[in-house]
GUTOR-740667 format. One record per residue (C-alpha): residue in one letter; x, y, z. Coordinates in steps of 0.1 Angstrom, whole numbers, padded with zeros to 4 digits, always signed. Example, Ala and Ser with C-alpha at 12.3 -4.5 7.8 and 13.67 -1.06 7.14 Angstrom:
a+0123-0045+0078
s+0137-0011+0071
# end
This chain:
t-0462-0524+0320
m-0495-0517+0305
s-0487-0480+0311
g-0456-0479+0292
g-0473-0502+0265
g-0501-0474+0261
a-0472-0447+0262
g-0453-0466+0238
g-0485-0469+0216
c-0493-0435+0219
c-0459-0421+0209
g-0460-0445+0180
g-0492-0431+0168
a-0482-0395+0172
m-0453-0403+0150
r-0473-0419+0123
r-0495-0389+0123
l-0467-0366+0124
v-0453-0385+0094
l-0484-0388+0073
h-0498-0351+0079
g-0463-0336+0071
a-0463-0357+0039
l-0497-0348+0028
v-0494-0309+0035
a-0460-0313+0010
t-0471-0333-0013
a-0502-0311-0016
v-0484-0278-0020
a-0459-0291-0044
w-0485-0310-0066
a-0509-0279-0070
p-0493-0259-0101
a-0454-0268-0104
v-0446-0238-0079
p-0442-0209-0097
r-0419-0194-0071
p-0404-0214-0042
s-0413-0181-0016
t-0451-0187-0025
a-0454-0223-0020
i-0431-0220+0014
h-0457-0193+0022
a-0484-0216+0018
s-0471-0245+0036
r-0465-0222+0067
c-0501-0211+0066
a-0514-0248+0064
w-0490-0257+0092
a-0495-0228+0114
s-0535-0234+0110
g-0534-0266+0130
g-0502-0262+0153
a-0475-0284+0154
l-0492-0317+0140
a-0510-0300+0110
p-0545-0316+0120
p-0561-0333+0090
r-0584-0303+0083
a-0554-0284+0074
v-0543-0312+0049
r-0576-0317+0034
m-0577-0281+0028
m-0546-0280+0015
a-0554-0308-0012
a-0589-0296-0018
g-0571-0262-0027
a-0547-0282-0054
a-0572-0304-0065
t-0597-0278-0077
g-0570-0253-0092
g-0577-0225-0062
s-0543-0213-0071
g-0556-0201-0102
v-0537-0224-0122
e-0554-0245-0154
p-0564-0278-0146
s-0542-0288-0173
r-0510-0278-0154
r-0522-0296-0123
g-0501-0325-0129
s-0507-0362-0134
l-0518-0390-0108
r-0481-0407-0115
r-0467-0374-0107
l-0489-0371-0074
m-0482-0405-0061
r-0441-0402-0071
l-0445-0366-0048
l-0464-0383-0022
s-0439-0415-0023
r-0411-0392-0017
s-0426-0369+0010
c-0435-0403+0033
l-0398-0413+0026
i-0385-0382+0040
w-0409-0379+0069
s-0401-0414+0079
c-0369-0407+0078
a-0368-0377+0099
a-0392-0395+0126
k-0365-0422+0128
q-0340-0399+0135
l-0360-0379+0163
i-0367-0413+0180
k-0329-0419+0181
v-0321-0382+0195
a-0349-0389+0222
i-0335-0423+0232
v-0297-0411+0238
k-0315-0376+0254
r-0333-0401+0283
r-0304-0428+0286
y-0278-0401+0292
k-0301-0375+0309
r-0278-0376+0339
s-0249-0380+0324
p-0219-0353+0322
v-0212-0340+0287
t-0176-0354+0292
d-0189-0391+0295
p-0171-0411+0271
k-0205-0433+0264
l-0224-0404+0258
i-0200-0388+0232
a-0199-0425+0213
a-0237-0420+0213
r-0235-0387+0200
r-0211-0396+0170
q-0233-0424+0162
l-0262-0405+0158
a-0240-0382+0138
v-0230-0411+0112
d-0271-0421+0112
l-0278-0388+0101
r-0251-0383+0073
d-0259-0418+0061
t-0298-0406+0058
l-0290-0376+0040
i-0268-0395+0015
l-0297-0419+0010
l-0321-0391+0003
g-0298-0378-0022
p-0289-0344-0037
t-0310-0318-0021
f-0301-0332+0013
i-0265-0338+0006
k-0266-0297+0000
v-0283-0289+0028
g-0260-0311+0048
q-0231-0293+0038
l-0246-0261+0045
l-0255-0272+0080
s-0220-0285+0085
t-0212-0246+0089
r-0234-0240+0116
i-0211-0244+0146
d-0236-0221+0165
v-0265-0248+0168
l-0249-0282+0163
p-0226-0304+0183
v-0191-0307+0170
e-0196-0349+0162
v-0223-0338+0141
i-0205-0309+0121
q-0171-0337+0117
e-0196-0361+0103
l-0216-0333+0079
a-0180-0318+0066
r-0174-0354+0052
l-0206-0351+0029
q-0191-0354-0007
n-0209-0341-0039
d-0191-0369-0059
v-0221-0391-0075
p-0218-0414-0103
g-0220-0394-0137
f-0255-0393-0163
p-0245-0408-0198
a-0231-0384-0223
k-0258-0391-0245
r-0280-0374-0223
a-0253-0345-0218
r-0252-0340-0257
a-0290-0339-0258
i-0294-0310-0226
i-0264-0293-0247
a-0284-0292-0279
e-0319-0287-0263
e-0302-0255-0245
l-0285-0240-0276
g-0303-0251-0303
a-0278-0268-0322
p-0260-0304-0317
v-0228-0304-0300
e-0208-0313-0332
e-0218-0278-0348
l-0206-0259-0315
f-0177-0277-0307
r-0145-0286-0327
d-0141-0316-0301
f-0162-0330-0270
t-0152-0356-0242
d-0176-0378-0233
t-0162-0391-0202
p-0169-0362-0177
l-0140-0348-0160
a-0165-0347-0128
a-0195-0356-0117
a-0216-0339-0088
s-0249-0343-0073
l-0262-0311-0096
a-0240-0312-0126
q-0214-0326-0145
v-0184-0312-0166
h-0171-0321-0195
r-0141-0310-0214
a-0142-0295-0249
t-0123-0274-0278
l-0142-0246-0295
k-0144-0238-0330
d-0114-0212-0326
g-0092-0236-0309
r-0098-0225-0272
e-0098-0252-0244
v-0129-0252-0222
v-0149-0270-0200
v-0189-0273-0200
k-0209-0280-0169
v-0241-0295-0175
q-0268-0294-0152
r-0285-0328-0140
e-0324-0335-0154
n-0358-0326-0131
l-0336-0307-0104
r-0361-0281-0098
e-0391-0305-0092
l-0369-0322-0068
f-0361-0293-0050
d-0398-0284-0046
i-0410-0315-0033
d-0380-0320-0009
l-0376-0282+0003
q-0415-0284+0013
n-0407-0312+0035
i-0375-0294+0049
n-0396-0265+0060
l-0421-0283+0076
v-0398-0307+0092
a-0380-0271+0104
r-0409-0258+0120
v-0413-0289+0140
a-0378-0286+0147
d-0383-0251+0161
r-0408-0265+0187
l-0389-0291+0200
d-0355-0275+0203
p-0349-0256+0231
a-0326-0229+0230
t-0289-0232+0242
e-0264-0213+0256
a-0262-0176+0239
i-0274-0182+0208
g-0305-0196+0201
a-0310-0219+0169
n-0334-0211+0144
w-0344-0239+0124
q-0371-0221+0100
g-0345-0194+0094
i-0319-0219+0084
a-0343-0239+0063
d-0354-0204+0042
t-0314-0197+0040
s-0309-0233+0023
g-0335-0234-0002
t-0327-0199-0012
v-0289-0207-0018
l-0301-0240-0036
y-0326-0226-0060
r-0299-0199-0067
e-0273-0224-0076
i-0294-0244-0099
d-0299-0211-0119
f-0262-0213-0138
d-0270-0176-0150
n-0263-0166-0113
e-0228-0184-0116
r-0221-0170-0148
q-0225-0136-0134
a-0209-0145-0105
a-0177-0156-0121
e-0175-0124-0143
e-0175-0102-0114
f-0154-0123-0090
g-0132-0121-0124
a-0134-0083-0126
n-0127-0078-0088
f-0094-0097-0094
k-0085-0085-0129
n-0052-0065-0114
f-0038-0096-0090
p-0015-0115-0111
s-0010-0141-0085
v-0048-0151-0087
k-0064-0165-0118
v-0104-0168-0125
p-0116-0188-0155
a-0128-0165-0184
i-0166-0176-0191
v-0178-0180-0228
p-0213-0162-0224
e-0227-0171-0259
l-0226-0207-0249
s-0239-0204-0214
t-0275-0205-0204
k-0296-0212-0169
r-0289-0255-0173
l-0254-0246-0188
i-0223-0229-0183
c-0193-0230-0207
m-0158-0214-0193
e-0120-0214-0201
y-0102-0246-0189
c-0075-0238-0165
p-0056-0271-0154
g-0038-0268-0120
v-0024-0288-0090
k-0049-0294-0067
i-0040-0271-0037
s-0038-0295-0011
d-0011-0319-0030
t+0019-0310-0012
a+0036-0336-0029
e+0030-0326-0064
l+0035-0287-0054
e+0069-0295-0043
k+0076-0317-0071
q+0067-0289-0095
g+0089-0261-0076
f+0059-0240-0063
d+0065-0220-0031
q+0042-0232-0006
v+0044-0203+0014
h+0038-0179-0012
i+0008-0200-0021
s-0006-0199+0014
n+0000-0163+0017
t-0017-0157-0016
l-0050-0176-0007
t-0050-0156+0025
s-0046-0124+0010
s-0073-0129-0016
y-0099-0141+0008
l-0095-0108+0029
e-0095-0090-0002
q-0130-0105-0010
l-0147-0099+0029
c-0131-0065+0034
r-0127-0048+0001
h-0150-0063-0024
g-0179-0074-0003
f-0186-0103-0024
f-0168-0138-0017
h-0167-0174-0023
c-0185-0195+0004
d-0166-0227-0005
p-0131-0227-0010
h-0123-0264-0003
p-0093-0278-0020
g-0115-0292-0048
n-0122-0260-0059
l-0083-0242-0058
a-0055-0253-0077
v-0022-0238-0086
d-0006-0231-0120
d+0027-0217-0135
g+0014-0184-0145
y+0028-0161-0115
p+0062-0168-0099
g+0061-0193-0069
g+0025-0204-0083
r-0007-0187-0091
v-0038-0197-0071
v-0067-0206-0094
y-0105-0206-0082
y-0131-0225-0096
d-0174-0232-0090
f-0189-0201-0083
g-0223-0214-0079
m-0219-0202-0039
m-0212-0168-0038
e-0222-0144-0011
r-0226-0106-0007
i-0219-0086+0023
e-0240-0054+0025
p-0218-0022+0027
n-0232-0015+0065
v-0221-0049+0075
r-0188-0045+0058
k-0183-0011+0073
g-0189-0029+0107
f-0164-0055+0101
v-0136-0028+0094
e-0147-0008+0126
l-0141-0041+0142
i-0108-0044+0128
f-0099-0010+0139
s-0110-0017+0175
i-0092-0048+0177
y-0062-0034+0169
r-0068+0000+0187
t-0080-0023+0219
l-0114-0004+0221
p-0139-0028+0235
r-0165-0003+0235
e-0161+0005+0199
a-0157-0033+0192
c-0194-0040+0208
d-0207-0011+0187
a-0194-0026+0154
l-0207-0063+0163
e-0242-0045+0166
v-0238-0027+0134
m-0230-0063+0115
g-0260-0078+0136
v-0240-0101+0158
l-0246-0083+0186
r-0284-0084+0198
p-0294-0046+0201
g-0307-0032+0236
v-0290-0059+0255
d-0271-0054+0287
r-0238-0044+0279
f-0218-0042+0311
s-0205-0078+0309
i-0199-0081+0271
e-0175-0050+0272
r-0160-0067+0303
i-0152-0098+0278
a-0143-0077+0251
t-0119-0058+0272
e-0103-0090+0282
l-0100-0105+0249
l-0085-0074+0234
n-0062-0066+0261
s-0047-0107+0257
f-0047-0096+0219
a-0029-0066+0224
s-0001-0080+0246
t+0004-0108+0220
l+0012-0080+0196
a+0035-0058+0218
s+0059-0082+0228
a+0080-0109+0207
d+0081-0130+0240
n+0044-0137+0238
k+0030-0163+0220
w+0002-0171+0196
e-0018-0201+0205
n-0005-0222+0178
q+0027-0215+0189
m+0025-0230+0222
t+0031-0264+0239
p-0004-0283+0245
e+0002-0277+0284
q+0006-0241+0276
k-0025-0237+0257
k-0045-0256+0287
t-0030-0228+0309
s-0040-0200+0287
r-0072-0210+0285
r-0080-0221+0317
r-0066-0183+0329
r-0093-0167+0302
r-0122-0186+0315
a-0115-0175+0347
k-0113-0142+0338
i-0143-0139+0315
g-0163-0171+0334
a-0187-0151+0355
d-0196-0125+0328
l-0200-0155+0300
f-0226-0170+0325
a-0245-0134+0331
t-0248-0130+0296
q-0266-0160+0286
a-0302-0155+0301
e-0305-0128+0277
r-0289-0148+0248
p-0273-0118+0229
l-0252-0132+0204
l-0268-0136+0171
l-0253-0153+0140
p-0264-0141+0106
p-0263-0173+0081
k-0239-0153+0058
f-0214-0153+0086
t-0215-0191+0089
f-0202-0194+0050
v-0173-0168+0063
f-0164-0189+0093
r-0167-0223+0076
a-0143-0203+0046
i-0116-0190+0071
t-0116-0225+0087
t-0111-0242+0057
i-0084-0216+0047
d-0067-0221+0079
g-0064-0258+0072
i-0050-0254+0039
g-0024-0226+0049
k-0014-0250+0079
v-0009-0282+0052
l+0012-0260+0029
d+0034-0242+0059
k+0040-0257+0091
s+0044-0225+0107
y+0012-0208+0089
d-0006-0187+0113
l-0038-0168+0097
a-0041-0145+0125
r-0002-0130+0122
i-0004-0131+0083
s-0034-0113+0082
q-0022-0087+0106
p-0003-0061+0082
y-0035-0064+0059
l-0060-0056+0085
r-0039-0030+0100
e-0039-0013+0068
l-0075-0017+0063
a-0080-0001+0097
d-0057+0029+0091
l-0079+0036+0059
k-0113+0029+0076
d-0121+0070+0070
g-0105+0073+0035
s-0070+0081+0045
k-0043+0073+0071
f-0042+0110+0083
k-0082+0112+0084
t-0084+0083+0107
a-0052+0094+0126
a-0067+0126+0133
k-0104+0113+0143
e-0082+0089+0168
l-0064+0117+0183
a-0098+0140+0186
e-0114+0108+0203
r-0086+0107+0229
v-0085+0139+0240
g-0122+0146+0240
l-0124+0166+0208
r-0151+0149+0188
p-0183+0166+0179
i-0202+0144+0201
d-0178+0155+0231
l-0179+0191+0224
k-0222+0188+0218
a-0221+0170+0255
v-0201+0199+0272
v-0223+0224+0256
k-0255+0209+0269
q-0241+0197+0304
p-0253+0227+0320
r-0286+0225+0305
n-0290+0194+0314
v-0283+0198+0351
a-0303+0232+0350
# end
């Protein structure tokens, strides 16, 4: 008993030390000069943390605080902030670290209690689900930054268990709006004139309020109907302190969380990506430019609508755009009532997203039903996209790798498929490819047989028993190869791909609501086949290269023939 009490006291002391030191480091960095650039502050906090190991010893904390207090960063004393601000930052940091420590203790208790239980144990599943609910409630308690980070984490199917993903996916942006008087003051401050001079009419009651901004309907002097998105106050200061703490918590998580299965978690990388996305999202210039580019990409698609921006009434904290009302894309009753063709709508949504990924390389990260609507601007219905705060770009080489992957899938070329995955950054370079290519061969053969015969079924056409049989047969064939690859952890998941996977999953869900027979793979097939045929610029060039490859007349094959006698000699 004495031993257990001593251990518990020691553990409690270590946890208190973790909370205090983490809070002090983050506060010292955030207080110093109002952080000119996020990356600068993050680098400083990393250096301080690394100097003293996982728990940041008092000496490192004192150095950080001393640097902040003496203006070591080169910032004038007048800009260092007041004592009141310092206490506010410290209080916020302590709250964050206390919540993190409580969550860590709960996880440790569950792990210890069910250490010998199988993963299918109902009690273990229930305990993990409760942990997930507690995490969601904690993020809600901590406010806007953590709600947004939780939403980003809900895409990380590669590092979080399904129970956590399901709970984080329920996080909503909906929060009470701020007073219209304050919204009017922000508009006047940003545009240099009162609302009455800028608009013929302005509705004080917001159409919607979220964690970062709220939206008001208005009418311009020329009669155009618009919406005005107004950012909440003091978001940058809140992000500065919260993201400092998140980065430090991530460094602790990287030390404590072991890598699992074939994909390794990288909490620091996730924290960096989250910070980049959040800072970018509160600069409305980015959203304005994204909306304009997205609209230009779809200007020749009459079945897709993108609201036009009013640039002269948009700033870093304010964005004004065309008012485009519509029926929520998941409201099937209203869609049916108004006579929209739901099969056409699901097809349009799918093809428009494939267009973003494969041709434009610039895609909407969050196509959930709240950001999609349908209006009558096209026969059968026109899909309307909203909210361009979260957009991502796929680099040309990654897009080229994706096209090569599609080509390899439809031509059943497992080696080329693995090469494409490597180009995309999904397959780690230099790993043993033997087992990976065997797995790819089995999966591609299964896909090819489904395409080749009308008697074969896609998985969503199977009965539950057929699905189980199919999956059991597939696991039996590739199980040994999967086991062989785990030690090398050959698979990486670039952060951008998590947005793609979440978006495709969301679109698949919307499609199945609109059309009971919807199958994303089957609908995508003609589009992707055309893309594969055009991978070299024309069908004829692609066909010629494929023929040369099959008969061994590629330049690389001829070079190998010429060099072979020399190599043997």
